[in-house]
C-alpha angles and dihedrals in degrees: 000000000000096000093185094054094042093051095050092044092050094054093039088059087053090058100265118143110237109232123200117241109276119234119283087235102068128212087241123102091204094064132065093200138359099272103172140030093249096058095093089053098045094108090052094051091048092048094242089127130028123264113274125238115273092029093213123080140174131197148163102228124198110223138187128201106181108111144031121015094338103057124148095163097113093054097047113114094014099071133049098244114020116114138169089214123037141151122243119200114205147167121206135196121191100201095316107101131004144188101329094053096038092053092045093049092048094050093046092051095046096046102026103038103023089032094214111172112259093221089065095050123096131174136204128207135184109275093241096042101100091160093062091044092055092046093052092052088072092061114031118080093240140004088244087074091063118083130189116217133180133254094278092063105025110030119082129201136170091219143320089306135023135049115000142145149158120295137206126212132203117217132192119215106224091192137278089238090066101038120047103154125129090253096048096107132102104285094017128116094249127107100242095091104046118196109224105165136028121195115196116201102203101197107135142063112215115211126208091265091054097256115150115217122185114253115236090230112029113208141205127230118176136176131192119183110233095201093053094048091048090054092051093049091051093046093243127142094208128053087221092064092064132094088260091070112011096079087056093045091048090050090053090049089052092050095050096035093229120117115240119251118182096221092054098029106096092117092053091051093047090053094046091051097043097051087061094054094042095048096046094046092050091046089054095051105265110136133199107271145158095250145022121008092344090058092050088051090052092048091053094050095045091049089055093046090052091052088050087052089055088055090053098260104140099170135060108293110145092082089059090063093061093083091055091047090052090052089054100041108010096091091065100029097043094176087072089065093043093053097032098114093047091048091051092050094049092048093047092052092048091048091052091051092053097040089055089069106023097090093053090043093053089048090056091044094051092046091055091041090061089060096044123101104170113338124042117226115270089208092057091044089054092048089051088054099040100040105024103030097244110151112223093247089054090056089045089050091054091048093049088062087059095044092249137123134214130238093248093170091063090044091053091048092054091043092054091050090051091050090052091051092046092052092051090046092049089060088057133027100310088228110153090214088066091070090075094042124124094250100128095062091043091054091046092049103039110007119214113333121235126258111215097169101107089083103014133062094185135034140174101239137181120227107237096180142351127215132193123233089279092054093252117143117254132174094230145005121218104163145002124029126320144145133260126206107206125196091229124006138186090201113108113224117226109265143122090036094300116120120240120262123259124205138105140308100198103312093332118107118239107221096184142341117229139176126227120181089336095312115126107217128186113216105218136196099211118230099153126026120271127201135192113265090023117141113229138175109241118202128186119220092255098196094050092046091050093052092042095053090048090054091045092054090046088055090058092050090048090053091051091048092051091053091046097051104026101033142266092279086082110114129175112254098179140322143200124203119190135163093262105032149006133222124197124187119195142170113261129139098223143025118284108248123235089247091053091048090053091051092049094047093046092048093051091050090048090053091050091052091054088066100214117181118245114248124201125189133180107220140165109261097250093051089047092053092045090052089063096253113155118236125199109256112247094012118129116231132187125236091272121047137185113241120198123200118195111173105295092352121096120173145149105259138155096187132107120267146175120277092226123021092228085075087074091073116190121000125208131180107220102179143008119193146149120263098183139324108321095002124101130186132214122192119196146164137211143171115019092358089056091051091051090047093054092046090053091049091051090050092050091049090052091052090049091052090051093047094048092038088225131100090203095077096175092054092047093050092049090051092051092048091051091051091048092049091050090052092049092048090050091051092046093050091048090052096044093047094051111112122241123205114242134186136193124248114181093328097316123116105233124194120182113170151120111261129193098205137058102319095195093053090046092052090050088052092050092048091052090054100060143024096234116037137160114182126182111183131172134192120199118203133157092354094305133104127227110197129190132180126195127188130188129174095358133105092225109099125228091224091057092055092048093048090053101046105031094074089057090066091042094257146102142211146137145195145153129331091259099039134022137165139200141178126221138189100205113067090168089077096048094108089051089053091049090051091051090049092052092049091049093049093047092050095046102046 
């Protein structure tokens, strides 16, 4: 039984609107991932948005619990029913129906559709919910199957305040003969009584003083775990023993060459669970990262890779499981199939990164393990994380197998120190060599040097100190690359997204200008000797500075435009400003449409044409905030800040900018893309880069006109498209009209053949032409086989035929009883597959 399909069909027939699964990354800042079926409807339940029409919905929601408050990661693989990724079936009423209907629907589905025996079903209600108790008495076989539990178990709330209410749970008794532990009683922590469905009766509003007030429109929020129900229907005591997981587990067994045994199979189960989470997160745009959701994703994959390592798999393998996952879930979640190759590539690359260090990491782990009695060293755990990419919970997971714990307090201490260093480094170059530089004594001796480059592109400076390429103080530089600390400098140090200035210190080329702990340092390629206390003429690369400041000012206008047209939720998430381009990352839950991009680009150009003068003010931070200036979230500012106003843009900024915004010239958006979940990126150009861009476009258009021999390019393209369509239609008609030989088997028209056209359309045509049809058609292209089977008026199922013959051509597939498909990699055995199909059909009819 397809539980997912049956559930949605059942509630659709009751008038519920079927809602697609919402993204795993919710539009909710309080949640890391969507962790329950009600999350997409939270704003409706809280009253933040009006009730939808119709006010009853049903869904199968993909959920992840692997980070933050809701985290099942540590239990996955070691219990029968914990997962990082799971599917939650639910029906929801927003003030339409309430307890009587919800209870009736649940009972009818469980007993009528799933056909679970009533004698094995038990329910729980909130101890004070007499109404629910009385309603359940009409359904269960006996009152002894109804249990009253307290608020801890049977009262649901979103938080300390807000909508809440009693809940009622349905349990399935898996049998006393199988579960004899001390907790295997109704309400215990054992597995005998398995909760399969929770019905929340949202009928109160809880105030800050704890008072419960009746809601004007009580609502229903339910959740039924797909994996648990599937296990019950298959007669399994573990979710992992079902068809949802066993194909993955068997694939792992094939890869490692060790048969799966449940008692020793935790690693297999971890891998089978984790490939689901990893694949779905990647398919939905979350990428491997060092923090946030991307870090959770990385933790999940690396945990799985390590378990593969325990099974003897020392090469990338997780990506190979994606095909099997798509066979299991791709028919419902079609985007898995659409993004399959990209998912595989991303997983493979991440596996390679981790496997490059895992051997050395395990060596370090085992060496420390030999010296550990009770608590594993926090210093070594941090080194495993920092050097070898082992997340802390991965180390903790390995230790749990040995009955040991880790000194997490020491780990956290070292992590916090690293974050502090990283933040300081981020303000400068980020060069690891700078950590050992002689900055402390420089700051004590000279303090922060002065930047005079807002109004000056050259300056006669004095060299306060010189440093070699490792940031160690020296008295002179005669060759190579080093750094100069100048008393006053017109060179802008890379910060705030703006690149560092280039130029000259005397005759020595400045490669970059960077900032370390507030010190502005010129990185110099030495051509003539430099000495401490020497006076030198410092010149900024005027052309590069001019183009850079134009792009920086354009970035501010772009930011203002994004907030104007997309909403004030827009927040900067990173930027890069260079002489020839700009890049701006910002928080936004979805791609920016082409229409929105046009509006943004037009608005920026309109601002430029107005020619407003730039205005800079030095203000105390509170006055700056009160003035409406935008600050970068998470950035640390001093008591006094520099505020830049450019037309309708007003922001905190220490960078260099135009004096009048008409200096920016033309502005073009060249690309819009996603960086990670909830973060978009716009790349753009202005000034000289924009002029070059338009010249290149004109040149390309000219070449197109010459190639097409037509100055009306649109007309020429339409003509070519029409000719191509006509050719395709002619080919399609030729293929569809080609005759296929058929034969009769016990009154059924049977067609088994290779076909050069659209095999699905041809099967539909054949089925429309007779009452009893079995068609097996194959299309060979680029060394691969596409196979389709159609059945009409016969008991034999299309899926059965596909499952028998697809392996012959080194493939696999599936589908419905009337239509199924498969793909194969060995066209040389197609005739053998056809022969097998004919034999199967002849024997079955």
